[in-house]
C-alpha positions, -999 to +999 in steps of 0.1 A: +164+331-826+174+331-792+150+360-783+123+344-799+127+312-780+129+333-750+096+349-755+079+315-765+091+297-735+088+328-709+051+333-721+043+297-710+062+294-675+035+310-654+009+279-661-003+255-639+013+263-607-013+246-586-038+229-609-050+196-596-077+173-601-098+164-572-099+128-570-126+104-555-136+070-549-165+049-573-174+019-549-193-006-571-208-038-554-238-066-562-238-080-529-214-107-532-188-086-552-172-053-547-146-031-562-133+006-560-126+029-593-110+065-594-134+094-603-127+130-606-152+154-591-152+192-582-156+196-545-172+230-545-198+223-570-209+185-556-193+176-524-192+139-517-193+123-483-158+115-467-163+079-455-178+049-473-202+042-446-215+078-445-220+077-484-257+066-497-262+036-521-277+037-553-286+012-582-267+022-614-283+025-647-263+023-678-270+051-704-237+051-722-256+049-755-266+086-750-249+116-741-278+133-721-277+166-736-314+165-737-340+142-723-354+129-753-357+086-754-351+087-715-378+077-693-379+093-659-393+058-647-360+044-657-337+065-640-359+083-609-339+077-579-310+061-592-276+068-602-270+069-643-237+069-661-237+087-697-206+092-721-185+124-722-190+151-751-212+172-772-223+195-740-212+210-711-210+192-679-237+213-664-262+203-691-259+170-686-262+178-649-294+196-652-310+169-676-298+142-652-313+163-622-350+170-642-353+132-648-352+124-613-315+109-610-297+110-579-261+109-593-245+114-625-213+097-637-198+106-670-177+080-689-147+096-706-124+082-733-103+114-728-082+127-701-102+132-668-100+171-656-119+185-626-158+190-641-163+228-638-188+253-651-199+290-650-202+300-612-242+306-622-246+273-629-234+254-597-261+266-576-286+248-600-272+215-596-280+194-566-268+161-573-232+145-573-214+149-605-182+127-612-157+117-643-146+081-646-128+064-674-148+048-699-122+015-696-133+014-660-169+013-666-163-015-693-144-035-666-169-031-640-196-044-665-176-074-671-174-082-635-208-071-625-229-072-652-257-050-650-266-054-615-244-028-601-249-007-566-228+023-563-216+046-540-194+077-539-171+091-515-140+113-513-115+104-486-097+136-471-060+141-482-036+159-457-030+193-471+004+195-455+028+174-472+068+167-471+064+172-509+055+209-506+090+209-485+112+195-518+094+219-535+103+248-516+138+236-513+141+232-550+128+269-559+153+284-532+185+266-545+177+274-581+173+307-575+203+310-555+225+294-578+211+310-608+217+343-590+251+333-579+260+324-615+249+354-624+271+374-602+299+353-608+300+357-650+296+397-643+328+392-623+347+374-646+338+399-675+347+428-655+382+411-645+386+400-680+379+433-696+402+449-667+430+426-676+427+432-713+429+472-709+397+474-727+362+485-719+350+449-718+331+426-739+296+433-748+266+413-737+260+401-769+298+387-773+294+368-740+262+348-751+240+370-724+207+391-733+204+422-717+169+441-713+177+477-709+149+496-724+113+501-709+099+501-742+114+466-751+100+452-718+064+468-726+069+448-761+083+417-745+053+414-724+031+423-752+045+393-771+039+372-742+002+379-740-001+373-777+014+340-775-009+329-745-039+339-766-023+320-793-020+289-772-053+291-764-068+292-798-046+269-814-032+246-784-036+211-803-010+222-828+012+245-807+018+221-779+041+199-800+060+229-810+062+238-774+077+203-765+100+203-791+114+238-783+115+225-745+137+199-757+162+216-773+163+247-751+166+221-717+191+202-734+213+231-743+207+245-710+216+213-692+250+212-715+259+248-704+251+239-665+272+207-666+301+223-685+303+252-660+305+223-631+333+204-649+353+237-657+351+248-620+365+216-606+391+213-634+381+184-657+405+182-686+387+192-720+409+167-738+408+189-770+418+173-807+416+188-840+397+173-871+401+190-906+407+223-891+379+219-868+389+221-830+366+199-809+366+187-774+360+154-758+343+165-729+321+188-747+312+158-770+304+136-742+283+162-725+262+171-755+253+133-761+243+129-724+223+160-726+205+152-761+198+117-748+183+130-714+159+154-733+151+125-758+139+103-732+119+129-717+102+136-750+094+099-753+084+091-722+069+125-708+034+111-703+050+085-677+041+094-643+063+070-621+097+081-628+096+108-656+093+136-633+127+134-622+146+143-657+114+169-662+128+185-629+162+180-636+157+197-671+136+225-655+161+236-632+187+234-658+167+256-680+156+282-649+193+285-639+206+289-677+178+314-684+187+336-651+223+335-662+216+346-700+190+372-694+202+402-675+183+431-663+204+464-665+187+481-636+163+481-606+139+507-627+137+476-655+133+449-627+105+471-615+086+475-649+091+440-658+083+422-623+051+447-622+039+441-655+042+403-651+026+403-619-004+420-639+000+396-667-004+367-641-034+379-622-053+390-654-053+360-671-060+339-641-087+361-626-101+386-651-104+365-683-129+340-672-155+369-675-146+365-714-145+332-720-175+309-731-171+284-701-162+307-677-128+292-673-097+316-672-071+315-704-041+305-683-063+274-665-075+266-698-042+265-717-026+245-688-049+221-684-053+216-721-086+213-742-106+182-735-091+164-768-058+167-760-039+145-729-005+164-737+007+189-711+033+219-715+062+211-698+065+242-678+064+231-642+084+215-615+067+182-603+071+160-571+051+132-561+032+138-528+045+114-501+015+109-485+001+095-516+029+077-529+015+040-524-021+052-537-026+032-572-064+038-575-061+074-588-024+071-599+004+094-586-006+129-571+020+156-576+027+191-557+035+215-589+051+248-592+053+268-622+090+277-639+076+314-637+076+314-601+110+307-599+126+324-634+107+361-629+119+366-592+151+348-601+157+376-625+159+401-595+178+380-575+206+379-605+205+415-606+211+418-570+241+394-573+256+416-603+250+449-582+270+433-554+298+428-577+296+461-591+299+477-554+325+453-544+299+439-516+319+414-498+292+401-477+269+402-507+243+418-490+217+426-519+219+390-531+214+373-497+184+397-487+168+393-519+174+353-514+155+358-479+128+376-493+123+351-519+119+323-495+096+341-474+074+349-502+074+311-513+065+304-476+036+328-473+026+314-508+023+277-497+006+289-461-021+307-483-027+277-505-029+254-475-053+277-458-075+284-487-072+251-503-069+269-537-038+272-557-025+306-555-007+328-582+026+330-564+039+361-582+013+378-563+033+374-534+070+367-546+070+402-566+059+423-536+083+403-513+118+410-536+109+444-551+103+459-515+131+439-496+156+450-527+146+487-523+145+489-482+183+477-484+192+502-514+175+528-491+187+521-459+226+518-473+219+554-493+228+535-525+193+538-542+201+563-570+231+540-580+208+508-578+180+522-593+202+530-626+223+502-625+257+498-638+276+523-661+279+496-685+253+498-712+244+475-743+250+496-775+227+490-806+230+503-841+208+535-833+228+547-804+256+571-808+292+559-798+305+565-763+336+583-780+341+605-811+350+585-839+388+584-843+395+590-805+415+565-784+421+583-754+395+582-721+394+620-720+369+642-736+371+679-730+394+679-699+368+649-684+378+616-675+356+585-684 
């Protein structure tokens, strides 16, 4: 069950790393009254003026009785040299824009009763459209009709937003602290396991017994990634159903992870458990209180998950706990497995972002489509950290704007950081050289990711930078220290399954086999 949940969640944590709507402003006036509303446009498709004074003003014609998928029933004389507003649905944005353009309209507004998304089309369609196009909320248009009646003059403009925002620094801090804590926790658990095994005189407990899951076979890694691909494709075709399954799984998994994290902290500071028994069942007061708090936080998030003003705090809290617990629970047995897994996930990320648009009907990648959700659903997958942009904190017109980082950009490199931390334990490194160097490499990779994002103005698949930075740095450290062979093969401790032969012949209790020592 834990493996199935891990595959489902891990297959979705690469989504929506930097997917943002491009907000603009619709200015409506009638000579004596004026008001502004939020609209969403695509700057690369239909660029708008940056200031109200520079924007051109046009009369607005109400065509919300039609979807404008064709020109039938619309007279060119009515819409020529005017802005028009139509309803969303039945055909692509580009088709509506081409029809409006052929009728002589100067601007197209699409009223939507659904979630506003950035209007997009196939690349070949962009060059054919020469008029501004934007989406607005249908309720905003109804309100404007009540205020202005049918006599409306409109201007569209997009004030420039600062690319550099303090929220990026906060996001970077969250990422590096989570990765460092997760790696440290994994190393501490490995040290406790080895010390416990030495104290007990035996060979130490297995990963299964300690509640951990280990990936030690290249074939299993390949199967694992293949299952992730299958899950993503299923989400693409059955999003409306599976999104609620994922939300439920996230609530359960994050509540369990938060409990595990808080329980470890209380155990570390020496908080008394307060145990008692009921009908031969040994219970802990501390665990009961913690479980109630964690379940309560997950339930509150599930109920208010679409509330922007404050729910992001709970989502980030649950997300940090989920990432920490994932890094502590899933262990990679050697550097060879790290290279295979991270390389495959890098290919997975790039393929579903950059290659799949050539195969989809609307030219949108499967990754982006699943991250945004279909038009008919406002639900979003809980797979990102969100921090409000400080420069837009007081902006109420378009709502709060967020800087976003996917869980996968923390967990995937974090698994390598956790392996480096455990390797430091195996070689008894007092300076934790592998762990520290890998954390620094992750920090540099994140800085490069954000720098490229700011320079290009486009969201970046962070694994494209994080995977090479962390893998190459770890390999260089191992090579310089002359420990590459041991680092590549990992610990001599292996997870056994029923298909493997035991390390010692049956009936043998000593550690010597044919004169050799174990």
